RODO-2510 file (C-alpha; in nm, 4 decimals, decimal comma):
residues 87
     n   res          X          Y          Z
     1     m     0,2979     0,0566    -0,3771
     2     f     0,4873     0,3798    -0,4447
     3     s     0,6326     0,4251    -0,7913
     4     a     0,7125     0,7025    -1,0353
     5     n     0,3535     0,6717    -1,1576
     6     s     0,2219     0,7345    -0,8051
     7     e     0,3500     1,0891    -0,8117
     8     i     0,1947     1,1437    -1,1542
     9     l    -0,1347     1,0178    -1,0133
    10     g    -0,1017     1,2594    -0,7213
    11     l    -0,0342     1,0012    -0,4495
    12     n     0,2446     0,9961    -0,1923
    13     k     0,4207     0,6898    -0,0495
    14     k     0,1285     0,6228     0,1845
    15     g    -0,1226     0,6336    -0,1038
    16     r    -0,2585     0,9695     0,0058
    17     e    -0,3620     1,2492    -0,2305
    18     l    -0,1178     1,5312    -0,2992
    19     d    -0,2151     1,8854    -0,3916
    20     m    -0,0562     2,0750    -0,6821
    21     f     0,2494     2,1514    -0,4645
    22     n     0,2939     1,7821    -0,3687
    23     r     0,1774     1,8429    -0,0135
    24     e    -0,0466     1,5897     0,1524
    25     e    -0,4034     1,7132     0,1676
    26     s    -0,5347     1,4303     0,3813
    27     t    -0,5504     1,4650     0,7556
    28     a    -0,7138     1,1244     0,7834
    29     p    -0,6823     0,9298     1,1084
    30     i    -0,6117     0,6152     0,9022
    31     d    -0,3333     0,4873     0,6757
    32     v    -0,3259     0,2824     0,3565
    33     g    -0,2467    -0,0834     0,4227
    34     k    -0,3542    -0,0814     0,7869
    35     t    -0,6511    -0,2779     0,9149
    36     y    -0,9334    -0,1564     1,1361
    37     e    -1,2226    -0,3271     1,3159
    38     v    -1,5398    -0,1471     1,2029
    39     t    -1,9169    -0,1787     1,1967
    40     i    -2,0967    -0,0959     0,8723
    41     e    -2,3356     0,1882     0,9598
    42     d    -2,5015     0,2682     0,6283
    43     i    -2,5041     0,1921     0,2548
    44     a    -2,3849     0,4437    -0,0071
    45     r    -2,5764     0,5143    -0,3282
    46     e    -2,3407     0,2873    -0,5212
    47     g    -2,4060     0,0022    -0,2746
    48     d    -2,0809     0,0120    -0,0765
    49     g    -2,0999    -0,0161     0,2995
    50     i    -2,0094     0,2935     0,5015
    51     a    -1,7956     0,2594     0,8130
    52     r    -1,6235     0,5251     1,0226
    53     v    -1,2945     0,5404     1,2100
    54     s    -1,2798     0,8455     1,4379
    55     g    -1,5582     0,9943     1,2236
    56     f    -1,3629     0,9423     0,8988
    57     v    -1,5677     0,7582     0,6320
    58     i    -1,4451     0,4348     0,4740
    59     f    -1,6374     0,2849     0,1803
    60     v    -1,6365    -0,0954     0,1946
    61     p    -1,7863    -0,2937    -0,0971
    62     g    -1,9657    -0,6228    -0,0378
    63     t    -2,0936    -0,5393     0,3109
    64     s    -2,4326    -0,4800     0,4714
    65     v    -2,5542    -0,2562     0,7525
    66     g    -2,4639    -0,4108     1,0872
    67     d    -2,1712    -0,6174     0,9580
    68     e    -1,8743    -0,6153     1,1956
    69     v    -1,5665    -0,6604     0,9778
    70     t    -1,1926    -0,6102     0,9640
    71     v    -1,1190    -0,3637     0,6844
    72     k    -0,7858    -0,3125     0,5097
    73     v    -0,7583     0,0439     0,3773
    74     t    -0,6672     0,0539     0,0073
    75     k    -0,6853     0,4273    -0,0705
    76     v    -0,7114     0,7438     0,1391
    77     m    -0,8567     1,0653    -0,0006
    78     r    -0,9054     1,4032     0,1691
    79     k    -1,2475     1,3315     0,3119
    80     f    -1,2954     0,9567     0,2807
    81     a    -1,1188     0,6287     0,2138
    82     f    -1,1753     0,2968     0,0402
    83     g    -1,1174    -0,0399     0,1999
    84     e    -1,1752    -0,4099     0,1512
    85     v    -1,2842    -0,6782     0,3923
    86     e    -0,9976    -0,8853     0,5306
    87     e    -1,0829    -1,2556     0,5313
***
């Protein structure tokens, strides 16, 4: 996951955003690559499902409100994350 390009893209070894001084900006309660049991609570404008872990938003494509799914986190930003449904 981590490579020389990751630092250029502003990501650390955990896939989290770095600020201009290469400090982690995310204080997310989740980590890239980990899985979480979630319930889809809402749908975003772009159509992705919205789930929360300790109040932290995860966008999950291909889901509907009420779905109970296992989500693998693929990217963590400062205020939200992206994940995919684990089969």
